DRENBA-652074 format. One record per residue: x, y, z of N, C-alpha, C, O in turn. Coordinates in steps of 0.001 Angstrom, whole numbers, padded with zeros to 6 digits, always signed. Layout:
BEGIN
XYZXYZXYZXYZ ...
***
This chain:
BEGIN
+062646+001210-007798+063345+000445-008796+062725+000736-010155+061503+000808-010289 +063569+000902-011154+063097+001258-012497+062501+000044-013186+062948-001090-013014 +061497+000325-013956+060835-000727-014713+061621-000952-016011+061641-000078-016878 +062253-002090-016146+063063-002405-017317+062256-003336-018208+061781-004385-017773 +062111-002927-019466+061381-003772-020407+062371-004397-021376+063377-003785-021736 +062084-005590-021784+062934-006288-022747+062728-005661-024124+061610-005314-024505 +063819-005527-024854+063733-004953-026206+063060-005952-027132+063436-007123-027191 +062085-005478-027835+061403-006347-028794+061710-005858-030200+061838-004659-030447 +061823-006797-031096+062125-006467-032492+060837-006027-033176+059822-006722-033132 +060899-004864-033806+059755-004331-034531+059999-004588-036018+061038-004214-036562 +059049-005218-036648+059177-005512-038069+059175-004228-038879+058371-003329-038632 +060083-004144-039852+060159-002981-040724+059110-003118-041817+058991-004154-042471 +058355-002041-041994+057345-002064-043051+058026-002048-044403+059045-001383-044595 +057465-002769-045314+058007-002771-046665+057545-001514-047388+056348-001244-047484 +058499-000756-047891+058170+000462-048624+058518+000306-050104+058508+001279-050857 +058825-000920-050510+059163-001156-051901+057930-001009-052771+056838-001444-052406 +058117-000402-053906+057010-000260-054836+057106-001353-055884+058102-002071-055965 +056071-001467-056673+056081-002468-057726+056817-001963-058963+057051-002729-059897 +057186-000678-058980+057910-000110-060113+059376-000542-060060+059915-000836-058993 +059997-000572-061214+061406-000943-061301+062283+000114-060656+061972+001304-060709 +063374-000316-060051+064321+000621-059450+065290+001168-060483+066085+002058-060180 +065233+000648-061691+066134+001091-062756+065463+002216-063533+064356+002057-064048 +066139+003345-063612+065622+004482-064375+066454+004617-065645+067566+005145-065638 +065879+004124-066726+066611+004047-067982+066928+005419-068567+067926+005566-069271 +066122+006401-068297+066419+007738-068821+067746+008248-068257+068566+008799-068991 +067953+008064-066961+069211+008482-066343+070383+007656-066872+071476+008183-067079 +070153+006374-067086+071211+005497-067599+071579+005879-069033+072761+005961-069368 +070569+006113-069884+070856+006526-071256+071560+007884-071280+072472+008102-072078 +071134+008788-070408+071792+010092-070329+073256+009953-069943+074125+010575-070554 +073531+009143-068936+074915+008924-068524+075736+008238-069604+076896+008587-069824 +075132+007254-070284+075848+006536-071347+076151+007455-072523+077252+007415-073073 +075195+008275-072911+075436+009197-074023+076477+010245-073655+077288+010638-074493 +076458+010698-072411+077474+011655-071967+078858+010999-071984+079832+011615-072416 +078945+009761-071519+080229+009048-071550+080697+008842-072986+081886+008968-073279 +079769+008527-073874+080092+008353-075293+080616+009661-075879+081589+009659-076633 +079977+010769-075535+080420+012076-076027+081793+012453-075516+082625+012948-076275 +082041+012221-074222+083357+012532-073652+084418+011648-074306+085529+012104-074575 +084079+010394-074559+085013+009494-075243+085352+010021-076627+086519+010033-077019 +084343+010457-077370+084587+010985-078712+085486+012219-078665+086387+012368-079490 +085242+013088-077710+086069+014299-077580+087515+013930-077260+088447+014431-077889 +087691+013049-076276+089052+012695-075867+089773+011860-076926+090993+011956-077064 +089018+011034-077682+089652+010255-078742+090094+011121-079911+091023+010753-080630 +089457+012250-080115+089931+013163-081156+091034+014079-080637+091862+014553-081415 +091052+014330-079341+092111+015147-078750+093425+014377-078664+094493+014955-078863 +093358+013094-078372+094557+012264-078190+095505+012267-079379+096695+012524-079196 +095029+011993-080591+095955+012033-081736+096570+013416-081953+097729+013526-082352 +095803+014460-081692+096367+015805-081818+097509+016017-080847+098544+016577-081208 +097323+015570-079615+098402+015692-078631+099583+014814-079011+100736+015221-078866 +099302+013619-079495+100378+012705-079869+101174+013196-081055+102397+013058-081096 +100480+013770-082021+101183+014249-083211+102014+015500-082942+102884+015841-083744 +101767+016182-081841+102615+017335-081506+104001+016892-081048+104932+017697-081033 +104148+015614-080673+105440+015134-080184+106342+014627-081303+107524+014374-081070 +105810+014474-082510+106617+013958-083617+106674+014985-084738+105780+015817-084896 +107742+014903-085505+107922+015789-086650+108744+015043-087696+109738+014401-087357 +108344+015120-088960+109147+014441-089981+110503+015105-090196+111384+014500-090806 +110696+016331-089714+111953+017053-089901+112859+016991-088683+113922+017612-088665 +112444+016244-087663+113244+016164-086440+113845+014774-086317+113228+013775-086687 +115071+014731-085786+115725+013440-085553+115573+012995-084105+116097+011947-083728 +114872+013763-083293+114712+013422-081881+113266+013036-081555+112755+013380-080489 +112615+012328-082467+111247+011870-082211+111251+010745-081181+112245+010033-081047 +110149+010580-080454+110092+009463-079501+110118+008132-080247+109709+008046-081405 +110599+007113-079573+110659+005787-080187+109235+005254-080389+108310+005691-079705 +109056+004323-081313+107721+003743-081508+107162+003096-080236+105954+003124-080000 +108038+002519-079426+107586+001910-078173+107052+002979-077221+105991+002803-076621 +107781+004082-077083+107326+005163-076207+106044+005785-076737+105144+006109-075961 +105952+005954-078043+104751+006520-078650+103550+005591-078426+102456+006054-078103 +103759+004284-078598+102688+003306-078371+102261+003252-076917+101073+003126-076619 +103225+003346-076009+102900+003350-074581+102092+004584-074210+101121+004494-073459 +102490+005729-074733+101737+006962-074461+100326+006874-075026+099378+007346-074398 +100173+006273-076208+098839+006104-076794+097982+005173-075950+096794+005430-075755 +098575+004091-075445+097821+003164-074592+097391+003844-073297+096261+003662-072844 +098280+004617-072708+097929+005339-071480+096805+006326-071756+095891+006463-070943 +096858+007011-072885+095804+007960-073234+094458+007248-073398+093432+007765-072957 +094454+006079-074020+093203+005339-074190+092635+004887-072844+091421+004918-072641 +093498+004471-071934+093047+004058-070601+092478+005258-069848+091414+005158-069237 +093174+006384-069887+092697+007584-069207+091371+008049-069813+090467+008470-069090 +091260+007973-071121+090014+008333-071795+088864+007472-071298+087781+007979-071005 +089098+006181-071204+088047+005263-070759+087648+005560-069322+086460+005550-068998 +088613+005821-068465+088311+006088-067064+087579+007413-066888+086612+007485-066130 +088026+008463-067577+087364+009760-067437+085931+009721-067963+085022+010258-067330 +085731+009096-069101+084371+009030-069648+083480+008149-068782+082294+008439-068625 +084033+007077-068216+083255+006227-067309+082840+006994-066062+081699+006894-065610 +083764+007753-065516+083452+008539-064313+082374+009577-064612+081447+009755-063822 +082491+010259-065744+081513+011290-066087+080129+010681-066316+079135+011184-065791 +080062+009614-067086+078769+008969-067354+078152+008362-066112+076943+008465-065908 +078964+007730-065277+078448+007143-064041+077928+008197-063079+076859+008038-062490 +078692+009281-062923+078262+010365-062039+076947+010962-062523+076038+011206-061730 +076853+011192-063812+075649+011792-064367+074439+010884-064187+073348+011362-063877 +074620+009580-064379+073478+008660-064219+073014+008600-062767+071816+008499-062504 +073950+008661-061826+073553+008686-060418+072899+009992-060029+071986+010014-059204 +073357+011069-060611+072828+012394-060275+071465+012654-060914+070641+013367-060342 +071220+012078-062105+069990+012365-062840+068768+011573-062376+067637+012000-062606 +068974+010456-061744+067796+009665-061371+067022+010367-060259+067573+011168-059504 +065735+010049-060177+064901+010719-059174+065237+010207-057776+065729+009092-057606 +064966+011030-056803+065276+010696-055416+064233+009715-054883+063029+009917-055043 +064718+008650-054248+063813+007695-053636+063637+008061-052173+064607+008345-051471 +062402+008053-051726+062086+008415-050352+061600+007157-049636+060862+006354-050208 +062011+006994-048403+061551+005877-047603+062315+004592-047851+061821+003518-047505 +063494+004659-048432+064303+003475-048695+065588+003599-047884+066139+004689-047727 +066048+002476-047378+067262+002466-046557+068451+003035-047333+068506+002940-048559 +069378+003611-046623+070543+004260-047225+071391+003280-048021+071874+003618-049101 +071582+002064-047500+072407+001107-048233+071740+000666-049537+072434+000365-050508 +070420+000624-049576+069717+000284-050818+069837+001412-051839+070008+001153-053030 +069750+002652-051385+069931+003797-052289+071354+003783-052845+071560+004020-054036 +072334+003507-051986+073730+003434-052417+073904+002349-053480+074582+002564-054485 +073294+001189-053259+073390+000097-054228+072759+000488-055561+073323+000216-056621 +071598+001122-055511+070907+001503-056753+071685+002562-057530+071736+002515-058759 +072287+003508-056827+073113+004515-057504+074322+003852-058156+074685+004174-059287 +074938+002925-057430+076078+002200-057973+075671+001402-059206+076397+001377-060199 +074520+000755-059145+074027-000023-060286+073737+000876-061485+073986+000483-062624 +073221+002066-061244+072969+002992-062344+074287+003399-063030+074352+003476-064257 +075314+003653-062245+076619+003968-062823+077175+002814-063635+077721+003018-064720 +077037+001597-063114+077515+000416-063826+076743+000198-065121+077340-000129-066147 +075437+000374-065088+074630+000188-066301+074927+001265-067345+074921+000981-068543 +075183+002485-066907+075560+003537-067860+076896+003199-068506+077063+003390-069711 +077852+002699-067723+079141+002279-068274+078950+001145-069277+079538+001166-070358 +078130+000155-068922+077917-000993-069808+077294-000559-071130+077707-001024-072192 +076312+000320-071072+075662+000785-072295+076635+001596-073154+076674+001419-074372 +077412+002470-072543+078397+003250-073301+079459+002333-073908+079907+002563-075031 +079857+001309-073179+080843+000358-073700+080282-000409-074884+080992-000643-075862 +079011-000806-074810+078381-001487-075942+078282-000575-077162+078500-001021-078289 +077958+000689-076947+077910+001641-078060+079282+001786-078711+079388+001779-079937 +080320+001915-077910+081671+002040-078461+082100+000757-079163+082742+000817-080212 +081757-000408-078601+082116-001671-079238+081411-001818-080579+082004-002297-081546 +080144-001408-080643+079419-001469-081915+080045-000540-082942+080192-000910-084107 +080410+000651-082524+081045+001606-083434+082398+001079-083924+082713+001190-085109 +083190+000511-083025+084482-000044-083415+084324-001252-084327+085123-001444-085244 +083308-002065-084087+083058-003225-084944+082701-002796-086355+083199-003361-087328 +081845-001802-086462+081468-001296-087788+082692-000697-088485+082928-000950-089666 +083461+000094-087748+084670+000679-088321+085692-000375-088732+086340-000244-089771 +085835-001415-087921+086774-002490-088243+086323-003269-089469+087145-003657-090300 +085023-003498-089584+084512-004223-090747+084751-003438-092033+085123-004012-093057 +084542-002148-091977+084790-001311-093155+086284-001309-093488+086663-001439-094652 +087118-001162-092479+088560-001155-092695+089037-002495-093241+089890-002534-094128 +088494-003594-092719+088876-004920-093206+088469-005102-094664+089200-005716-095441 +087320-004579-095035+086888-004655-096428+087823-003897-097347+088166-004386-098423 +088238-002713-096939+089180-001917-097735+090528-002620-097804+091149-002669-098866 +090986-003164-096676+092277-003868-096655+092233-005115-097527+093209-005427-098209 +091114-005829-097513+090993-007027-098349+091019-006660-099826+091625-007363-100635 +090366-005567-100174+090382-005123-101567+091788-004702-101983+092198-004966-103114 +092525-004058-101095+093894-003651-101408+094819-004853-101483+095752-004865-102287 +094575-005867-100656+095432-007053-100645+095279-007870-101915+096246-008485-102364 +094116-007893-102495+093914-008667-103718+094559-007987-104918+094822-008640-105928 +094815-006693-104825+095414-005983-105956+096933-006002-105929+097558-005661-106933 +097553-006388-104813+099006-006436-104717+099445-007863-104428+098719-008618-103781 +100616-008235-104898+101093-009590-104623+101425-009755-103139+101893-008819-102492 +101180-010942-102615+101425-011227-101205+102908-011426-100949+103616-012037-101749 +103359-010908-099834+104743-011118-099424+104729-012010-098200+103891-011837-097315 +105642-012959-098138+105644-013853-096977+106036-013091-095715+106907-012222-095751 +105389-013421-094605+105714-012770-093335+106718-013619-092574+106729-014844-092689 +107542-012967-091812+108557-013682-091051+107981-014163-089731+106953-013668-089270 +108646-015119-089138+108198-015624-087838+108407-014574-086756+107664-014535-085776 +109417-013720-086926+109661-012664-085949+108517-011646-085965+108077-011178-084915 +108049-011314-087151+106938-010365-087256+105665-010963-086662+104895-010266-086000 +105447-012258-086900+104270-012916-086334+104348-012965-084809+103342-012768-084128 +105533-013226-084279+105704-013268-082823+105508-011878-082217+104903-011750-081153 +106009-010846-082879+105827-009482-082388+104353-009091-082423+103867-008437-081500 +103644-009478-083466+102211-009186-083550+101440-009905-082443+100497-009353-081877 +101846-011138-082139+101196-011890-081055+101410-011198-079718+100473-011070-078930 +102639-010747-079455+102937-010068-078190+102151-008762-078068+101661-008426-076990 +102034-008037-079164+101260-006796-079148+099789-007087-078880+099137-006368-078123 +099269-008144-079502+097861-008509-079289+097612-008924-077839+096574-008582-077272 +098540-009649-077238+098397-010057-075837+098420-008830-074922+097589-008705-074023 +099371-007933-075156+099449-006719-074336+098186-005882-074493+097662-005353-073513 +097698-005760-075721+096472-005002-075968+095284-005639-075250+094474-004933-074649 +095173-006952-075306+094052-007646-074648+094069-007438-073142+093041-007124-072543 +095244-007615-072525+095335-007445-071075+095095-005996-070660+094402-005736-069676 +095659-005065-071399+095476-003652-071066+094013-003246-071214+093474-002537-070364 +093373-003691-072287+091973-003346-072522+091070-003948-071454+090194-003261-070928 +091271-005225-071127+090402-005848-070127+090591-005227-068753+089617-005041-068023 +091818-004907-068389+092057-004255-067100+091443-002858-067079+090849-002446-066083 +091591-002139-068181+091014-000793-068253+089498-000844-068168+088889-000017-067489 +088882-001801-068846+087424-001924-068784+086952-002306-067380+085939-001795-066903 +087677-003193-066728+087315-003586-065366+087412-002402-064414+086513-002181-063604 +088481-001652-064505+088628-000475-063647+087615+000600-064038+087093+001306-063176 +087335+000725-065350+086317+001671-065804+084948+001356-065232+084204+002266-064870 +084605+000067-065147+083326-000330-064547+083281+000069-063078+082260+000553-062591 +084390-000137-062375+084446+000256-060971+084329+001772-060816+083604+002262-059950 +085056+002512-061669+085027+003975-061609+083613+004483-061871+083137+005378-061172 +082933+003914-062881+081570+004346-063194+080620+004036-062044+079741+004839-061731 +080789+002878-061414+079928+002520-060286+080143+003457-059105+079186+003935-058495 +081405+003711-058790+081705+004625-057679+081217+006040-058000+080708+006736-057122 +081372+006460-059247+080908+007795-059634+079383+007872-059583+078830+008916-059237 +078697+006779-059925+077241+006750-059800+076801+006929-058354+075846+007653-058071 +077509+006261-057438+077198+006416-056017+077477+007848-055551+076713+008409-054766 +078567+008430-056034+078887+009806-055671+077846+010778-056223+077442+011716-055536 +077413+010550-057467+076373+011392-058050+075069+011302-057273+074399+012312-057058 +074708+010092-056851+073508+009928-056044+073630+010596-054686+072667+011167-054174 +074825+010521-054107+075050+011183-052820+074883+012690-052958+074253+013333-052118 +075449+013245-054021+075309+014691-054242+073870+015074-054555+073427+016154-054164 +073135+014222-055245+071727+014494-055526+070920+014516-054222+070092+015404-054016 +071161+013552-053358+070397+013471-052104+070810+014551-051120+070028+014920-050244 +072025+015062-051251+072504+016114-050361+071796+017435-050626+071581+018230-049711 +071434+017663-051895+070825+018947-052278+069403+019076-051800+068760+020097-052044 
***
């Protein structure tokens, strides 16, 4: 008769170090790469958009179609730059040895998310500075010309545009965060595969 022993649980040794699991160099690298890709795509978008219109043509796209295409381009720009920055941050961090696979996956995902967050903060700061300068110029121009009353229809249309912009931007940012996190995990997987 075979000797059957009961399975006993063996405690897993802790291999965690006292050092932080966050590697800021990889995160900054991914964020700067995402920022660069955003800048490239944001300058490419108007060029592509302006090829569809001509002051000498009567078959230009409607303002609604042009605005929709611009919104789609901005969403695609955000997603592509998020994916690139997240992948790079996951790929650039050093390989951890002796850590469970699910913990490595989580850390790679977190690196992608942090790279996205940093790139988003950089873009928000740049847009805030640009908006402040533009508002200053607009205020100076408004004081030099007499004010014209705005209609309720124009105010309602501006409100609807602002609502659509808010929802589109928040959804794009949420999906961009997911894309960057998934790309960070993919970058880490490719790093560990090599």
